[in-house]
C-alpha positions, 0 to 999 in steps of 0.5 A: 758358231752359235747353235741358234744361227746354225739352226736358222741356216739349217731351216732356211735351207729347207725352205729354199728346198721345199720352195723349189719342190712346190714350184716343180709340183705346181708345174707338173699339176699345171701340165698334167693334161698338156699334149704335144703340138704335133701328131704323135709328139711327146707331151709334157714329161713330169719333172722331178727334184732330187735333194742332197745334203751339204756340210756348211763349214762355217756352222758344221751343220748339215744343210739340204740343197737341190742337187738336180732337177730331172725328168721321170722317164716313165711311159706316157699313156694314151687316150683315143681322141681323134679330134685332138691336133696331137692325135697320131693317124689311129686317133690316139694322143700321148698323155703326160706321165703325171699322176695327179694324186701323186702330185697332190700328195707331194704338194702336201708333204712339201707344204708341211715340210716348209711349214715345219721349217718356217716354225723352226725359224720362228722358234730360233728367233724367239730364243735369240730375242729372249737371250738378248732380253736376258742380257739387257736385264742383267746389265 
């Protein structure tokens, strides 16, 4: 298969994977302060994304795919907030195991990777267009 078409497939798989990653990071950020509904209940648990390489037999190219979505099994922290409906009998509330700084760094990295894949698609498209123009001019 044409290497330019293969590069389009590789970049498209990267776009899809990074799009999923951005969505998961956004969910984590949106729920960074979500507590449980009842006293002592567990709050939102940070979600994770695991990628895997997959061989595309048609192009013989290595594509990226989302292997699985999981949960961070890290411990929850607690805050003293006796007025919160999720507070236990001692007044402590479990806080999600989401670190906003880490999530923002992940978001930035995923955004940059998405942009890089998008730029790769644009370059491949330009090269395909230039090849077509050359073929037309030679006839």
